N, C-alpha and C positions, 0 to 999 in steps of 0.2 A: 334774772339769770346771772349768776356770779361767774367770775373768770374761771374757765376750765383749762385743763392742761392735757395734752396728748403726749404720751411717752412713746418715743420711737423704739422699736424692738432692737435690742442689742444682745450680744453674747456676754455673759458674766464671767465665763472662764477664758482661757487663752487658746483660741483655736489656731490652727495653722494659717498661714497667710492666705492661701487659696480659699479656705473655708470662710475666713474673715471677709474677704472680698465678696464672696457669693452672698453672704448674709446681708451685707450693706447694699449690694446691687439689688437684691430682692426687695428691700424695703423702699427703694426709690425709683424702681423701674416701672414705667407706665406707658403702654403703647396703644396706638390707635391705627386701624387699617393695616394695609400691607406695606405702604410706602412711607408713611409718616409716623415717626416714633420720637418720643422725648426720652432720651436716655442720659441719666446722670451717673457717671462712674466716680466713686469716691475711693481713691487709692490710699490705703492706710496700712500701717504696720500693726502687729499684735500689740494689744493694750491701748491702742489709740482710739478704738471705738468706745465711746462713752454715751450714756443716756443723755438725750437732748429732749427738751420739752417745747412743744408748740403751744403757745398760749392763745386762748380765744377770749377776746375782749368784747363784751356785749354792750358797753357804754363808753362814752368819751372818758369818764373817770378811770375805768379799767384800762383803757388804751394808754392813758397818761402814765399810769403806774407801770404797765408793761414796758413802755418805751424808756422810762427812767432806769429801770433795771438793765435793759439792753444797751442803752447809751453809756452806762457806767463802765461797760467793758471796752468802749471806744469803737472806732471804725465808722464806715458810712452806712446810711440807711436807704434802702430802696423801697419804693411804694408801687404796688400794682393795684390800681383801682378797678374793680369789677362789679357787675350786678349779679354775680353768681351763675348757676347753671354752667359750670366750668367745663371746658373741653380742651383739646390739645393746643389750640391757639393760645388760650389763657396759660396753659402749662408752659408754653415756650417763653412767655413773659416772666413767669415766676422763676423758671430755671435760669434765665439770664440774670435776673436780679440776685438770686442766690449766689451765682458765680461771681458777680461783680461787687457785692456788698457784704458787710459783716452782719447786717440785720435786714431781713425782708419782711415787710408788712403787706398783707393782702386785705383789701377791704371788700366786703360783700354787702352791697346795699342797693336795692332796687329804688332808684331815686325818682320820686313822683313828680318833681318839678320839671323833669325833662321829657315827660310824656304829655303830649297834647291830645291823646286819645285814651280815655279812661278804660275802654275795653282792652286796648293794647297793654295797658298797665296791669289790669287784672289777669290777663292771659300769660304774662311773662313767666317763664318757667322758674320754679324755685325748688332747690334740692340741697339744703344746707349740710345735711349729714354727709352726703356723697361728696360735696365740695370740700369739706374739712378733711375727709379721708384722703382725697387726692392731694391737697395741700400739705398734709403731713408727710406723704411719700416724697413730695418734691423738695421738702426741706424748708418750708416757710417757717418763720419764727413767731409771727403774730398774725392772727386773723381777726380783723375788726368787723363785727357784725352788729351794728347799732340798730335801734328802732327809729322810725320816722320821727317820733316825738323827741328823741335824743338829739338828732341832727337838726331838726327844725322845731325847737321849743316855742318859737314864735315865727310867723310867716317871714320868709326871706324876701325882702322888698328890693334887694340890690338889682341893678340893671347893668348888664354887660353888652357892649355893642362894638363890633369890630368890622365894619363894612370896608371893602366889599366881601371879605372872606366869609362872613357869617350870614350874608343876605341872599346867597345863591344856593342852588341845589337843595340840600336838606333844610337850610335856613329859610328858603322861600316856601317850601312845602310843609314844614313843621314849625309853625310860629311858636316862639318861646323855647324851642328845643335847646338851642345852644346857650341861651341864658340859663336854663336849668343845669346844663352840663357845667358851665362856668361856676354856678353857685356851689354845686357839690364838690367839684374838683378843688376849688379855692378853699372850701371848708376842710377838705382832707389834707391839703397842703398845710393849712394853719394848725391842724391837729397833730400831724405826723412830723412836719418839718423834714421832709425827705431830701437827701442829696440828689437822688435820681428818681424819676418816675417813668414807668414803662407802659406804652400804649401800642395796640396792634394797628398795622397799616391798613387793615380792611376799612377802618373808620378814618379814611384819609383826611376828610374835611375836618373832622373833630380834632385831629392832631394840630392842624393849622390854626384852628380857633384857640386851642389851649396854649399854643406857643404865643399867640397874640396876647392872650390874657397874662401869661407869665411876664412878657415884656412890659405890658402896661402896668402891672402891679409891682414890677421889679423884684420878682421872687427869685431867691437863690436856689433854683432847682433845675437840674439838667433833664430835659425831656428826651427820652430815648425810644424812637419808633422801632418796632420789630416787624419782620416780614409776615405776610399773610400765610397762615398754615391751611392747607387744603386736604380734603379727603383724597383717597386714591383716584376717585372719579374726577377730581379737579374742583369739586364744589368747595367754596370757601367755608371754613368752619364758622358756625354761628350758634349761639344759644337758641335762636329762633328755629334752627333746623329741627329741633326736637318737636316742634309743632307740626311738622310735615308728616304725612303718611309715607310708607315706603314707595308708593307709586309717585307721589308728589316729589319725593326726594330725587327720584330718577329724572323727573321732568326738570327739576331745578338745575341739574347738571348741565343743561343746555346753556345756562348763563355763562359759565366759565368757558365752555367749549366754543361758543360764538365769539366771546371776547378774545380768546387765544388765537383763533383763526383770523381775527380782524387785524392782527399785527402784520401778518404777511400781506393781507389785502391792502393795508394802508400804504405799503411801499409803492403801489402802482395807482393809487387813487387819492383824491382830495380828501380833506377833512370832512366836508359835507357828505361826500359819497360814502365814506367809511361810517359816519354817523348813521346815515339812512339805511345802510346795509345791515348794521347791527340791530337796529330797531325793527326793521322789517322781518329779519330772520327770527328774532325772539317772539315777536307778536304772532308769527305764523305757527308757533308751537302751542298746541292745545293745553291750556292751564297756565300760561304765562301772559302777563301784560306789563309792558314797560311803563313805569311812571315817568322816568326821565333817563336820558343818557346824554351826558355832556362831555365834550372833549375840551380840556381846559389847560391853561398855564399851570404847571405844578406848584408855582409859588403864590400867584395871586388868585387862583381858582376861577379866573375869568375865561370865557369862551375864546377860542382862537379860530381863525379862518384859514390859516396856512400852517403847515408843519414847521415852518421856520420862524413862527411868531414867538416861540419860547424855547429855551434850552431843555426844559423838562416838560413833557406833554403827557397828561394822564387822562384816561377815560373813566369817568365815574358813573355808575349805573345803580338804579333801584328798580326792582322788578317784583310785581305781585305774583305769588305762586299758589296754586291750589284753590280748594273750595272755600277756605276760611276767609280771605286768603292770608298768606304769610308774606310779610314785606322783607325782602332780601336785598342786601347791598353788596357791591363788589367794585373793584377797580382794576385797571391794567395800565402799565406804563408803555407808551408808544415811543417816546424819545426821552433820553436822559436817564 
């Protein structure tokens, strides 16, 4: 697959300002639900709208060529690592990168080394054409879509270890997961050399691990967390949501509902009582099973026993939903 280019629709003549704005807005507006929309407004004057090309690099060599051309124009580079099946949460990361950098690179790669369940890897949703159409609307400059063979021509035997951050919660229940995350993210950083990299806060522990890796390897990249984007129902957006039936999706809404209600509950109850209340409420819902719920120090990710144990307190949860079942994660800030 050779490098492809997507040309953004523009006007070749000189429209009035209002018509010009409408055309640009139409090409970059993408909305989800009733309450959450990603809207990018590009204010321009007549003659300022010019054809721009989004490049799709299918190999590391094509990525290098695309980056050389982009860097020749100067400015910062932003990277948004993804596994595809993009949704409004991903779009918020891309939009922020586009706003903050001269060049935005989005990687789409389902990384096999971070999956400890082969069935989970096989079932992970893939929709590259839809993803590219969305990224073109959002204004991404380069989409990096390599093959597994290109990223891992030989087995990656590197080992990353950042206890206690990567040994609890996901690290405890998914052996090798964060090592795989560090393998692919470090490779992407080495290939792209981004000034900034954007990650969603739904993967709260992952961000902490990546920050530890960046500090360990002394990489000159600014890690920029972005807020969780939720459906109108409150359900945290996830590519895995596409694996839920409509009925299971309604069931999954209880995760965010119970977490949100637990904030008020925590004001009058202990950490242990809040923990047990959340777990018991969710396990009482037909179709939900809590794998873990831990209330932790937002910096060390270690369990706390009192609300005053840490300035930032976060509740991190993983719940199995539905017949398949689908593994869903979420988190909520109690303090800080």
